C-alpha positions as CSV (number, residue, x, y, z in Angstrom):
1,X,0.0,0.0,0.0
2,X,2.9,2.4,0.8
3,X,4.4,1.8,-2.6
4,X,1.0,2.6,-4.2
5,X,0.9,6.0,-2.5
6,X,4.4,6.8,-3.6
7,X,3.6,5.9,-7.2
8,X,0.4,7.9,-7.1
9,X,2.4,11.0,-5.8
10,X,4.9,10.6,-8.7
11,X,2.1,10.4,-11.2
12,X,0.5,13.6,-9.8
13,X,3.9,15.4,-9.9
14,X,4.5,14.4,-13.6
15,X,0.9,15.5,-14.5
16,X,1.4,18.8,-12.7
17,X,4.6,19.4,-14.6
18,X,2.9,18.7,-17.9
19,X,0.1,21.1,-17.1
20,X,2.4,23.9,-15.9
21,X,1.7,27.1,-18.0
22,X,4.5,27.5,-20.6
23,X,5.5,29.6,-23.6
24,X,5.2,27.9,-26.9
25,X,6.7,29.8,-29.8
26,X,6.6,28.5,-33.4
27,X,8.7,30.4,-35.9
28,X,8.5,30.3,-39.7
29,X,11.5,32.4,-40.8
30,X,10.9,32.7,-44.6
31,X,14.1,33.2,-46.4
32,X,16.3,32.4,-43.4
33,X,16.8,28.7,-43.7
34,X,19.5,28.2,-41.1
35,X,20.5,30.4,-38.2
36,X,19.5,31.4,-34.7
37,X,16.5,32.9,-32.9
38,X,17.2,34.8,-29.7
39,X,14.9,36.3,-27.0
40,X,16.3,39.2,-25.0
41,X,15.0,41.6,-22.4
42,X,16.9,44.7,-21.2
43,X,19.8,43.8,-23.5
44,X,20.2,40.4,-21.9
45,X,19.8,37.3,-24.1
46,X,17.6,34.8,-22.2
47,X,16.9,32.2,-24.8
48,X,18.7,31.1,-28.0
49,X,17.3,28.5,-30.4
50,X,18.7,27.2,-33.8
51,X,16.7,27.7,-37.0
52,X,16.6,24.6,-39.1
53,X,15.0,24.5,-42.6
54,X,13.3,27.8,-42.0
55,X,11.6,26.9,-38.7
56,X,12.3,27.1,-35.0
57,X,10.4,26.3,-31.8
58,X,10.8,27.5,-28.2
59,X,8.8,25.6,-25.7
60,X,9.4,26.4,-22.0
61,X,7.8,28.2,-19.0
62,X,8.3,32.0,-19.1
63,X,9.4,33.6,-15.8
64,X,7.5,36.8,-16.4
65,X,5.3,38.4,-19.1
66,X,6.6,41.5,-20.8
67,X,8.0,43.0,-24.0
68,X,10.9,40.9,-25.4
69,X,13.2,41.7,-28.3
70,X,13.4,38.9,-30.9
71,X,16.4,38.6,-33.2
72,X,16.4,36.4,-36.3
73,X,20.0,35.8,-37.3
74,X,20.9,34.2,-40.7
75,X,24.0,32.1,-40.4
76,X,24.7,32.7,-44.2
77,X,24.8,36.5,-44.0
78,X,26.6,39.2,-42.0
79,X,25.4,39.8,-38.4
80,X,24.3,43.3,-39.3
81,X,21.6,41.9,-41.6
82,X,19.7,40.3,-38.7
83,X,16.0,41.1,-38.3
84,X,14.9,42.4,-34.9
85,X,11.4,43.1,-33.7
86,X,9.4,43.2,-30.4
87,X,6.8,40.8,-29.0
88,X,4.7,40.9,-25.9
89,X,5.2,37.4,-24.4
90,X,3.2,35.6,-21.8
91,X,2.7,31.9,-21.3
92,X,0.7,30.6,-24.1
93,X,1.0,29.6,-27.8
94,X,2.4,32.0,-30.5
95,X,2.9,31.4,-34.2
96,X,5.3,33.9,-35.8
97,X,5.9,34.2,-39.5
98,X,8.7,36.7,-40.2
99,X,8.5,38.8,-43.3
100,X,11.1,40.8,-45.3
101,X,13.4,43.1,-43.4
102,X,11.7,46.2,-42.0
103,X,8.2,44.6,-41.8
104,X,6.6,43.4,-38.6
105,X,6.0,39.7,-38.6
106,X,2.6,38.0,-38.7
107,X,1.8,36.9,-35.1
108,X,-1.1,34.6,-34.1
109,X,-1.7,34.6,-30.3
110,X,-4.4,34.8,-27.7
111,X,-2.4,37.6,-25.9
112,X,-4.5,40.8,-26.0
113,X,-1.5,43.0,-25.5
114,X,0.4,41.3,-28.4
115,X,-2.7,41.8,-30.6
116,X,-2.6,45.5,-29.7
117,X,1.2,45.6,-30.5
118,X,0.6,43.9,-33.9
119,X,-2.2,46.5,-34.6
120,X,0.2,49.3,-33.9
121,X,2.8,48.1,-36.4
122,X,0.1,47.6,-39.0
123,X,-0.8,51.3,-38.5
124,X,2.9,52.2,-38.7
125,X,3.5,50.3,-41.9
126,X,0.4,51.8,-43.5
127,X,1.5,55.4,-42.7
128,X,5.3,55.1,-42.9
129,X,6.2,52.0,-44.9
130,X,7.2,53.8,-48.1
131,X,9.2,56.3,-46.1
132,X,11.0,53.5,-44.1
133,X,11.9,51.9,-47.4
134,X,13.3,55.1,-48.8
135,X,15.4,55.6,-45.7
136,X,16.7,52.1,-45.7
137,X,17.5,52.2,-49.4
138,X,19.4,55.5,-49.0
139,X,21.4,54.2,-46.0
140,X,22.2,50.9,-47.7
141,X,23.4,52.7,-50.9
142,X,25.6,55.1,-48.8
143,X,27.4,52.1,-47.5
144,X,28.0,50.6,-50.9
145,X,31.1,50.7,-53.1
146,X,29.1,52.5,-55.8
147,X,28.4,55.4,-53.4
148,X,32.0,55.6,-52.4
149,X,32.9,56.2,-56.0
150,X,30.5,59.1,-56.4
151,X,31.7,62.7,-56.4
152,X,31.6,64.6,-53.1
153,X,28.7,66.7,-54.5
154,X,26.7,63.7,-55.5
155,X,27.3,61.9,-52.2
156,X,26.4,65.1,-50.2
157,X,23.1,65.4,-52.1
158,X,22.2,61.8,-51.3
159,X,23.1,62.3,-47.6
160,X,20.9,65.4,-47.5
161,X,18.1,63.6,-49.2
162,X,18.2,60.7,-46.8
163,X,18.5,63.1,-43.9
164,X,15.3,64.8,-45.1
165,X,13.5,61.5,-45.2
166,X,14.6,60.8,-41.6
167,X,13.3,64.2,-40.4
168,X,9.9,63.4,-42.1
169,X,9.9,60.0,-40.3
170,X,10.5,61.6,-36.9
171,X,7.7,64.0,-37.6
172,X,5.4,61.1,-38.4
173,X,5.9,59.2,-35.1
174,X,3.3,61.2,-33.0
175,X,0.9,61.2,-35.9
176,X,1.1,57.4,-36.2
177,X,0.4,57.0,-32.5
178,X,-2.5,59.4,-32.7
179,X,-4.0,57.4,-35.6
180,X,-3.5,54.2,-33.7
181,X,-5.1,55.5,-30.5
182,X,-8.1,56.8,-32.5
183,X,-8.6,53.4,-34.0
184,X,-7.8,51.4,-30.9
185,X,-8.6,53.6,-27.9
186,X,-8.7,50.9,-25.3
187,X,-5.0,49.8,-25.4
188,X,-2.0,49.8,-23.1
189,X,0.6,49.5,-25.9
190,X,0.6,53.2,-26.8
191,X,2.2,54.1,-23.5
192,X,5.0,51.5,-24.2
193,X,5.6,52.9,-27.7
194,X,5.7,56.5,-26.3
195,X,8.2,55.5,-23.6
196,X,10.6,54.3,-26.4
197,X,10.3,57.4,-28.6
198,X,12.2,60.6,-28.5
199,X,9.4,62.8,-27.1
200,X,11.8,65.8,-26.5
201,X,11.4,66.8,-30.2
202,X,7.6,67.1,-30.1
203,X,6.6,67.5,-26.4
204,X,3.4,69.4,-27.1
205,X,2.1,66.6,-29.5
206,X,3.1,63.9,-27.1
207,X,1.5,65.7,-24.1
208,X,-1.8,65.7,-26.1
209,X,-1.4,62.0,-26.8
210,X,-0.7,61.2,-23.1
211,X,-4.1,62.7,-22.2
212,X,-5.7,60.1,-24.6
213,X,-4.1,57.1,-22.8
214,X,-6.5,54.9,-20.8
215,X,-6.2,54.9,-17.0
216,X,-4.8,51.3,-17.3
217,X,-2.1,52.4,-19.7
218,X,-1.2,55.4,-17.5
219,X,-0.6,53.0,-14.5
220,X,1.8,50.8,-16.3
221,X,5.6,51.2,-15.8
222,X,5.8,52.7,-19.3
223,X,2.8,55.0,-18.6
224,X,4.5,56.3,-15.4
225,X,7.8,56.9,-17.3
226,X,5.9,58.9,-20.0
227,X,4.1,61.0,-17.3
228,X,7.3,61.7,-15.5
229,X,9.2,62.7,-18.6
230,X,6.4,64.9,-20.0
231,X,6.1,66.7,-16.7
232,X,9.5,68.1,-17.3
233,X,9.2,68.5,-21.1
234,X,6.1,70.6,-20.9
235,X,8.1,73.2,-18.9
236,X,10.2,73.5,-22.1
237,X,7.3,74.2,-24.5
238,X,7.2,77.4,-26.6
239,X,6.2,80.3,-24.4
240,X,7.5,78.8,-21.2
241,X,10.2,80.5,-19.1
242,X,13.5,79.0,-20.0
243,X,15.3,77.3,-17.1
244,X,18.1,79.0,-15.3
245,X,21.7,78.4,-16.5
246,X,24.3,77.8,-13.7
247,X,28.0,78.3,-14.1
248,X,30.7,80.9,-14.9
249,X,31.8,82.4,-18.2
250,X,35.2,81.6,-19.6
251,X,36.7,84.6,-17.8
252,X,35.5,83.3,-14.5
253,X,32.5,85.6,-13.9
254,X,29.1,84.3,-12.9
255,X,26.8,84.0,-15.9
256,X,24.0,86.6,-15.9
257,X,21.5,86.1,-18.7
258,X,20.2,89.6,-18.3
259,X,23.5,90.7,-19.9
260,X,22.5,89.1,-23.2
261,X,20.8,91.8,-25.2
262,X,19.4,90.2,-28.3
263,X,15.9,89.8,-29.7
264,X,16.5,86.1,-30.3
265,X,19.1,83.9,-28.6
266,X,20.3,80.4,-29.6
267,X,21.2,78.5,-26.4
268,X,23.6,75.7,-27.3
269,X,24.5,72.7,-25.1
270,X,27.8,71.1,-26.2
271,X,31.0,69.3,-25.1
272,X,34.6,69.7,-26.2
273,X,35.1,66.3,-27.8
274,X,32.0,66.5,-30.0
275,X,32.7,66.6,-33.7
276,X,29.1,67.7,-34.4
277,X,29.6,70.7,-32.0
278,X,32.8,71.6,-33.7
279,X,31.1,71.5,-37.1
280,X,28.2,73.7,-35.9
281,X,30.6,76.2,-34.3
282,X,32.2,76.5,-37.7
283,X,28.8,77.2,-39.2
284,X,28.1,80.0,-36.6
285,X,31.6,81.6,-37.1
286,X,31.2,81.6,-40.9
287,X,27.8,83.2,-40.8
288,X,26.0,80.2,-42.1
289,X,23.3,80.2,-39.4
290,X,21.9,83.7,-39.6
291,X,22.2,86.1,-42.6
292,X,23.8,89.6,-42.4
293,X,20.4,91.3,-42.3
294,X,19.5,89.9,-38.8
295,X,22.9,89.4,-37.2
296,X,22.6,92.4,-34.9
297,X,19.4,91.0,-33.4
298,X,20.6,87.5,-32.9
299,X,23.0,86.1,-30.3
300,X,24.4,82.7,-29.1
301,X,25.1,81.4,-25.6
302,X,27.1,78.1,-25.4
303,X,26.7,76.0,-22.3
304,X,29.3,73.3,-21.9
305,X,28.9,69.9,-20.3
306,X,32.6,69.5,-19.9
307,X,34.2,68.5,-16.6
308,X,37.8,69.6,-17.3
309,X,38.3,73.4,-17.2
310,X,41.6,73.3,-19.0
311,X,40.1,71.3,-21.9
312,X,37.0,73.5,-22.1
313,X,39.1,76.8,-22.3
314,X,41.5,75.3,-24.7
315,X,38.7,74.3,-27.1
316,X,37.2,77.8,-26.8
317,X,40.6,79.4,-27.7
318,X,41.5,77.0,-30.5
319,X,38.0,77.3,-32.1
320,X,37.9,81.1,-31.7
321,X,34.5,80.9,-30.1
322,X,33.8,84.7,-29.6
323,X,30.3,84.5,-28.0
324,X,29.4,83.9,-24.3
325,X,30.7,80.6,-23.0
326,X,29.3,79.1,-19.8
327,X,30.1,76.0,-17.7
328,X,29.8,74.7,-14.2
329,X,32.1,71.7,-15.0
330,X,29.8,69.2,-13.5
331,X,29.3,67.2,-16.7
332,X,26.0,65.2,-16.9
333,X,25.5,65.9,-13.2
334,X,24.9,69.6,-13.9
335,X,21.5,71.1,-13.1
336,X,21.8,72.6,-16.6
337,X,21.5,69.1,-18.1
338,X,18.6,68.0,-15.9
339,X,16.7,71.3,-16.0
340,X,16.9,71.6,-19.8
341,X,16.4,67.9,-20.2
342,X,19.5,67.4,-22.3
343,X,19.9,63.8,-23.5
344,X,22.5,64.4,-26.2
345,X,24.9,67.1,-27.4
346,X,24.8,69.3,-29.2
347,X,21.2,70.4,-28.4
348,X,19.8,73.8,-29.2
349,X,17.0,76.0,-27.9
350,X,15.8,79.3,-29.3
351,X,14.7,81.9,-26.7
352,X,13.6,85.5,-26.9
353,X,14.9,88.6,-25.2
354,X,13.0,87.8,-22.0
355,X,14.3,84.2,-22.0
356,X,11.0,82.7,-23.0
357,X,11.3,79.6,-25.2
358,X,10.6,80.2,-28.9
359,X,11.5,76.7,-30.2
360,X,12.9,73.8,-28.1
361,X,15.2,71.2,-29.4
362,X,15.6,73.0,-32.7
363,X,17.8,71.6,-35.5
364,X,20.6,74.1,-36.2
365,X,19.8,73.9,-39.9
366,X,16.3,75.2,-39.1
367,X,17.5,78.2,-37.0
368,X,17.6,80.7,-39.9
369,X,14.0,80.0,-41.1
370,X,12.6,80.0,-37.5
371,X,14.4,83.2,-36.5
372,X,13.3,85.1,-39.7
373,X,9.7,83.9,-39.1
374,X,9.9,85.1,-35.5
375,X,11.4,88.5,-36.5
376,X,8.7,89.0,-39.1
377,X,6.0,88.4,-36.5
378,X,7.6,90.4,-33.7
């Protein structure tokens, strides 16, 4: 009788293991016949599975549901050609059929959040698919031997054309989200997408989108991140008072923004080892930002994120930077970085004579047009 109970317990244990919820992924990888599928979260690879004859399966319990990055690596091609996309995974069955590079895969799943994610990428492809293709085509050509054999003028024209497509693509991001929310109002995915996007460039648009999120979406980790970031960004919207700037000028005097007497002021955040900053300083010095007609009404203030005073002053001298230079030498720990929400350098803001923001996060190539428009209205 004792052996009977032991056997029964073992049977129950085996049955329990068989019925434990698990993740079952079935991949059809199209043109990738042999390679590897990886699942990652927060840049950590958690699962790796070989692709054989264009298929792969992953069958194991998932520790926690969430957004995972999937990479499809073709063993017959360079690593930089791998396809990557995002899935929301929870224990259950998924069938994933990958498509050509740049297209979101076809996903069959009972997961409501994954269905919402698939719907977002369908909206994105409908609104930006042709633009994505134009960008990828331009970037691929620029890396080709044919592009390297072009004249400098031809190559520059192609770079500018591709850059223009990229600007259009960034402008589309909040519009895509708006269209998606209008079509699928009861979703939590929009908060996740927003948290990944560069909201600094279009804070007003993203602030309006945040108001359209459901209460459930706002309470997610991504929703809380979006709310926290926007609470700072809205303080940098056009018409808002520009944050204070701490530090001293290159001659050791405390910076006083009341001493800057111009109708429009370009506030630059930069660092000495930035090639982009160096190139833009050259543009300013050579009068390529503002034409002669408006120079007397336009000024520049450069705020450095350097930590080494000697390097900062050397760069100012070597580059002949003849406009006000400010630094507190605290690097990324500076209140200038946090108050102005600087995530990369160089970054530019356009402010008026009263230090109210005219245009946040302005592209330096757009400064001339925006300043002239402002002067015509004021």
